[in-house]
C-alpha positions, -999 to +999 in steps of 0.1 A: +917-638+071+895-658+100+864-664+095+851-641+127+859-611+108+848-626+083+808-628+100+818-595+120+822-578+081+793-597+067+771-581+098+788-543+095+771-544+060+743-552+060+741-528+091+755-501+070+731-510+044+697-511+072+710-476+075+709-462+043+682-480+035+654-459+023+630-479+005+619-512-004+598-538+015+596-550+050+602-585+046+638-580+027+655-558+049+649-579+075+670-605+064+651-634+081+672-664+089+640-687+096+602-689+085+597-679+114+613-642+115+600-640+081+564-637+090+567-615+119+582-588+093+553-580+076+516-589+069+527-598+029+554-614+034+561-649+028+590-678+027+599-701+000+598-735+015+609-753-017+646-771-013+658-764-046+644-721-048+675-703-038+701-698-067+743-702-060+751-676-041+719-667-026+716-662+010+687-685+032+671-649+042+662-644+004+636-668+013+619-641+031+602-620+006+564-607-010+543-634-015+541-623-051+574-616-058+581-648-044+563-663-074+576-643-102+607-656-089+601-692-096+581-703-057+549-722-063+520-707-038+516-744-029+551-738-013+550-704-001+544-700+035+525-668+048+499-675+076+470-654+082+449-646+118+416-649+121+386-642+145+359-661+166+334-652+185+331-673+218+302-655+237+273-636+214+246-623+237+222-606+216+215-566+233+180-566+257+147-555+244+127-547+271+104-520+277+094-505+313+071-520+331+080-557+319+088-583+334+117-572+361+152-586+350+181-590+376+208-565+361+233-591+348+208-602+326+203-577+309+230-567+280+237-535+265+268-548+248+274-576+220+296-591+213+308-605+247+338-625+246+357-629+208+390-646+200+417-629+174+444-644+161+470-620+154+496-618+125+521-592+125+510-562+106+480-576+094+447-561+115+418-578+124+389-559+129+353-569+145+320-548+148+308-541+185+271-529+187+254-513+223+221-505+226+213-478+258+183-503+276+154-493+291+148-499+322+183-498+333+192-502+371+208-471+384+229-464+422+231-433+430+253-424+463+253-385+474+281-371+488+278-340+511+301-314+522+290-308+558+314-276+562+301-248+585+288-232+549+264-258+539+244-252+565+212-244+547+219-269+522+217-300+549+183-286+552+165-292+520+191-325+518+172-337+544+141-343+515+155-353+491+155-390+498+116-394+490+111-366+465+141-380+443+129-414+443+097-401+431+113-380+401+135-412+392+110-437+391+103-420+357+135-434+339+139-468+359+117-488+380+151-500+401+168-471+420+187-471+452+199-441+472+229-437+493+242-411+519+279-398+528+292-368+539+329-353+542+352-327+559+386-325+560+415-345+576+418-335+608+450-327+618+464-293+617+468-269+601+433-284+583+412-281+617+419-270+649+430-293+676+424-279+710+403-299+730+370-269+728+376-270+687+372-309+683+343-317+704+325-283+682+351-269+657+321-237+651+319-203+668+289-185+690+266-207+697+264-228+667+265-262+677+285-283+652+298-321+653+333-329+656+352-328+630+357-356+606+373-367+571+347-393+555+318-407+565+294-435+552+263-426+570+240-445+548+240-477+526+226-475+493+188-485+502+158-479+480+142-472+513+136-429+502+124-426+538+152-437+558+174-413+536+151-383+550+155-398+589+190-410+586+205-378+569+176-354+591+202-367+621+232-349+608+248-320+615+271-296+603+308-293+614+342-271+604+374-269+594+398-241+588+411-241+558+387-228+527+399-264+503+379-294+514+393-332+514+361-346+496+392-367+477+395-388+500+359-395+503+356-400+468+387-427+470+370-445+495+332-441+481+348-455+447+365-485+466+348-491+493+324-515+473+311-536+496+303-505+526+285-487+498+262-513+480+274-507+448+262-533+422+263-540+387+241-518+372+246-477+370+267-460+391+260-423+401+282-400+423+269-369+432+295-347+451+279-319+464+302-288+478+307-251+475+341-250+481+374-265+460+395-293+471+429-305+485+452-332+464+483-352+457+509-332+479+486-313+501+488-333+533+525-325+535+509-295+555+500-318+581+529-337+578+516-367+557+541-376+529+528-416+523+505-411+494+471-423+487+474-463+484+441-462+469+423-492+494+395-494+518+401-479+552+368-473+564+365-486+596+326-484+616+320-469+583+349-435+590+375-437+568+407-437+591+441-429+578+430-386+582+437-387+621+459-400+649+442-423+668+431-452+667+395-465+681+407-445+712+426-472+721+458-475+741+481-500+720+521-515+723+546-508+700+542-543+692+502-543+690+510-517+659+529-535+638+510-559+637+479-543+631+496-516+609+526-536+594+545-503+609+540-476+623+554-460+654+542-449+695+542-413+706+527-409+746+521-445+743+496-438+717+493-459+687+500-441+657+489-457+621+505-441+589+484-413+576+474-414+542+477-381+517+449-372+492+450-385+462+462-374+432+434-366+402+448-392+378+445-416+412+408-410+411+404-411+378+418-449+371+396-457+403+367-443+392+370-462+361+382-492+376+349-497+396+326-476+364+310-450+391+302-418+369+308-384+387+279-354+392+292-321+408+274-301+423+289-268+432+283-236+435+289-208+409+316-199+425+332-231+418+322-237+385+353-226+363+377-252+389+352-284+387+351-272+345+383-277+345+385-311+368+354-328+351+380-326+315+398-346+336+380-371+349+358-394+318+318-396+320+316-368+344+296-335+346+289-303+367+259-284+374+254-255+396+239-254+430+216-227+439+232-213+472+207-234+492+210-269+466+172-264+464+178-273+425+199-304+437+171-327+418+162-308+388+205-311+390+207-347+390+184-352+365+195-328+339+235-344+347+222-383+343+207-376+310+240-354+297+264-388+309+236-419+297+237-400+262+270-407+258+291-439+249+326-438+252+349-466+248+381-472+266+401-502+264+425-523+295+465-520+289+475-536+256+506-560+254+531-540+240+531-542+198+496-547+200+475-514+191+435-508+189+416-489+164+381-476+169+358-465+142+324-450+157+289-451+134+267-435+152+230-418+151+224-402+115+252-417+100+279-399+118+309-416+113+340-410+133+382-424+134+411-416+157+398-404+192+364-395+183+358-432+168+357-440+208+326-423+211+290-416+201+265-387+212+230-377+220+217-415+226+184-423+232+169-452+255+170-479+229+190-467+202+217-489+186+252-474+179+280-494+160+316-497+168+341-515+145+371-526+166+408-533+143+436-548+166+467-550+151+502-564+162+537-554+154+562-584+156+552-619+184+543-601+217+548-617+251+570-646+231+533-659+218+519-658+251+478-655+248+467-622+266+435-603+274+422-573+267+394-557+278+371-532+259+343-517+276+315-484+278+327-462+307+303-458+335+293-493+324+299-524+338+294-550+311+327-556+289+337-572+260+368-599+267+393-602+239+417-633+239+449-625+213+463-652+202+494-643+182+513-662+148+549-658+159+558-696+139+554-711+103+533-745+100+560-760+088+581-749+122+562-781+138+569-804+109+608-798+114+639-819+114+661-822+143+697-829+137+688-838+105+716-852+082+708-823+058+721-800+077+760-813+072+756-846+097+731-830+125+745-799+127+716-782+125+674-784+129+655-788+089+626-766+086+605-752+059+627-763+035+658-748+056+684-751+081+686-742+107+716-742+124+728-750+158+749-725+181+786-722+169+778-741+133+775-714+101+769-723+060+738-730+044+740-764+050+756-758+088+789-774+077+818-749+087+820-742+126+824-707+134+854-713+156+876-725+118+897-707+102+896-695+069+921-711+044+941-704+013+920-735-003+892-724+012+893-691-008+901-708-042+870-725-043+854-689-047+879-676-075+858-680-108+887-695-133+913-690-110+909-652-109+924-629-075+887-613-073+869-640-049+840-634-049+838-618-084+843-591-053+805-592-048+802-614-023+817-631+005+842-666+008+821-685+042+836-723+042+845-723+007+811-713-005+809-675-020+774-657-002+766-627-029+766-591-009+733-577-004+729-550-032+706-516-015+679-521-035+661-551-023+648-565-060+685-563-068+705-593-064+738-607-070+743-649-074+759-680-094+783-698-078+805-667-077+786-640-076+789-638-111+752-634-120+728-604-113+688-599-121+699-557-125+725-554-153+704-571-188+690-547-213+672-522-212+642-502-227+616-473-225+644-466-191+629-503-177+644-541-173+643-560-206+615-538-214+597-549-187+581-577-204+603-603-184+628-610-160+669-605-156+685-639-151+724-639-148+728-609-170+703-619-202+668-611-202+644-640-200+615-629-222+576-632-210+553-653-236+548-637-268+582-608-263+616-612-279+644-598-281+680-588-262+651-564-242+622-582-245+607-549-261+602-569-297+562-577-294+549-610-305+510-598-307+499-589-343+467-580-327+481-546-323+488-539-362+452-552-367+432-530-392+396-519-388+395-540-420+407-569-405+442-570-424+476-565-408+490-527-415+458-524-443+473-545-467+495-516-467+527-526-445+542-559-427+537-559-390+572-557-373+575-563-331+543-554-330+545-520-348+537-516-386+561-505-410+541-494-444+554-501-478+531-475-491+549-445-489+513-425-495+496-443-462+508-435-426+491-446-392+496-472-367+480-493-388+483-477-422+449-467-428+456-430-427+466-412-459+469-373-454+473-361-492+445-388-503+410-367-514+389-365-488+413-360-455+409-326-451+363-328-452+366-358-430+384-331-407+366-305-412+341-310-384+368-308-355+391-286-370+362-258-365+351-264-333+384-267-317+402-239-334+363-218-333+343-235-309+317-239-344+300-264-359+282-294-357+308-313-334+309-281-310+289-299-285+305-330-281+339-318-298+361-329-263+344-366-269+350-363-305+380-345-318+410-354-294+433-379-320+448-346-331+472-317-321+460-286-327+487-259-334+475-220-345+497-200-366+481-164-375+485-166-410+492-187-439+522-182-447+531-199-413+509-231-424+540-257-429+549-259-465+547-298-482+592-289-494+595-277-457+586-305-443+600-344-439+563-361-443+535-354-466+513-321-457+473-322-472+466-278-477+429-275-467+405-245-470+372-249-462+339-226-454+320-224-427+279-214-424+286-180-426+300-179-458+336-177-440+367-193-452+391-215-424+427-231-439+446-254-425+473-284-429+466-320-418+498-342-416+510-375-394+545-367-386+574-390-377+560-399-342+528-409-357+505-379-343+481-365-359+491-329-363+469-298-377+480-262-387+452-238-382+451-201-391+434-183-360+414-162-381+385-167-400+382-151-443+352-139-444+340-117-475+335-075-465+301-067-459+281-034-481+283-002-461+250+007-450+251+043-450+262+049-482+233+027-498+213+043-476+220+075-484+218+067-524+184+048-518+171+079-501+192+107-531+174+084-557+139+082-543+139+124-543+154+126-579+131+102-598+105+118-580+114+153-589+119+138-622+087+124-626+074+157-611+090+177-641+078+154-666+043+155-656+052+197-654+065+192-696+034+174-706+006+196-689+025+229-706+029+210-742-006+196-737-019+231-730+000+249-759-018+215-782-055+227-771-049+269-773-038+263-805-060+238-809-084+268-799-066+296-821-068+279-852-106+267-849-110+305-843-101+318-875-119+289-891-149+300-878-183+313-902-204+336-883-195+369-859-211+371-820-247+380-832-247+352-850-235+326-828-258+306-814-240+304-783-232+337-774-252+352-748-249+395-740-240+401-712-267+429-703-300+419-692-326+443-692-360+438-669-391+458-674-409+469-641-453+462-653-465+494-629-440+517-645-465+539-660-440+562-678-443+590-655 
């Protein structure tokens, strides 16, 4: 078999393995051929450079693995290459603490963001993070450019804007002592069908007796200045113009304001653009109506402060074609009049880019009718605001102040274009401890002057971007000129790479570079030591050296014969490997215990378990540690058993448990478990409040009746029957045992056996009846005694009467019933 075919089959096997790979660490599935490839596979990957690390049959790529796995496989930590990234702060000026009225500073002397320059050394998959502080400075300079629509419908607005300079200067002085203002105006492209190109309309586009100025696209009227009265004077000289269609050419004007910094006079301070209109806008593509097909180039085209790419005629001068070409690069002559190539309106995305590049914050001051349109535009332009302009612009100052406060109270971070394979993650820590991640991690709101907010910026690379060349990324708050410069350096190779020996004799007479413990073969050479040419043909003699004991199987059917040496196949599980001179060894076919290879206490080496210290047995499942057999009395197995493989074997059949301390049939077992059984089964007893904590060492099984309890003769282990009484004199019945799995097991009857209480109604009725009967009996007895007493007294009287010795006249106590009274006055007449 040709060696090329063997190599192709190996590559196909690698591919099929990668396709089927569903799990496994990122280090082993890359099949790294040298240290640099290995460390780019992931942050956890390491390369063992120990020359004697590989076993027979293992490929060079097995040097690459997770660091912990390499150490477990026997590679010393000092021989593992696994570099880490780092960071360095190069410029770290403290944010400015300045109060209004203090010593005036130049704009470049004010710092609102810290640090200013950072160097990050990135390793693939390993993020590097640093904190960025932002503090909104007090009395920060402001440049404001007022861009106004001078179409005829804005006539009354112009009258109010004429006095804007001094009034706005007065209001802005409350915010900053360094304020400048400028003015520009726009109407529309000066071509059909946007304006009328008849000579009369080009001079005065308005109808009737209205005196209007000629139409124009954009005019820079006043460069930024701190002289408010000059603003009033120049704006007062402006006149209204006119056009045909409703949308205006404001996007052309915004683009020129953004890119013509020298003409506008922008400084590196807060830049505000106020865009005032009562109409919609043209955007990219609308220029086709006027025959304009070239896209806007985003460059400055101001001559004498007038935008030149919106009309045909150049300074009204007649130029030859050659002059046109030398002036504009290309062009055409129509009727001997030079015509430069006109530019279409810019697109929204183009505007967003230029406004962001030039740190300009936009305020759209529009009438209520067009609020919805500009609200949608605001959502597309970061750091912009929309305010409702009154019919005559009388509220423009308040609108500007409110919009500025809204824009300046929010900070949004943005970064420049990232190199391929580099990502940035933001985490914000705003006021009131609010923490946000993801897209919300870029911003903080409601920031007042003097407030500090923090951002954590995490940069991660994948692989080796830009072939290891340094890259620079800039992060800045939108609308601010300050930025953080991040210099990115990439770790693409190991330190041992620089120590490599080219054309080393170790690599078969100089056929490769010996670096990091392995040969990196020259082109056309293969083999662990580059000992074969890829053009060599595999011979029977080579195959013979790959057969064990003259068998017919090459490399035990677990590898391929390359250059007369077995290179073992990869397994789907990257942790499983073939090894050996004939790939007849592996690390996954050893004895198992507890469904774990070598019981989880050893490693499989050529199908034999190599046990960890204090473990023995074919499956490393026999512990030599006696601490698990130590009873509470500090005796091995409580003196009633022997410790075998870390488990007690009790010699006294009465005792059970992991340390032979439990005796289910010994006296006192019932009383010992009474409180726990009572609280778990019935929720009562002394341990009801601590039941979950103190009584979780046994399994509780409830049964309906006593005859359902386990009987000693029925179980294969001793069972103790218990009968206990609770505080209410109720009996409960349970059994205690230790089952064959050495688990405590309690069966309890789920109903208490309480004595029956007295029947109250009969008792009360009996008591009442008894009381009544006793009362009646007492009355009868009393009556009987009275009768007897009366009879005795009567009999006694009769007896005494019969024995009396006198009659009635002689009775000393007898008194006659007749009383005679003699009237003394009676004379017998």
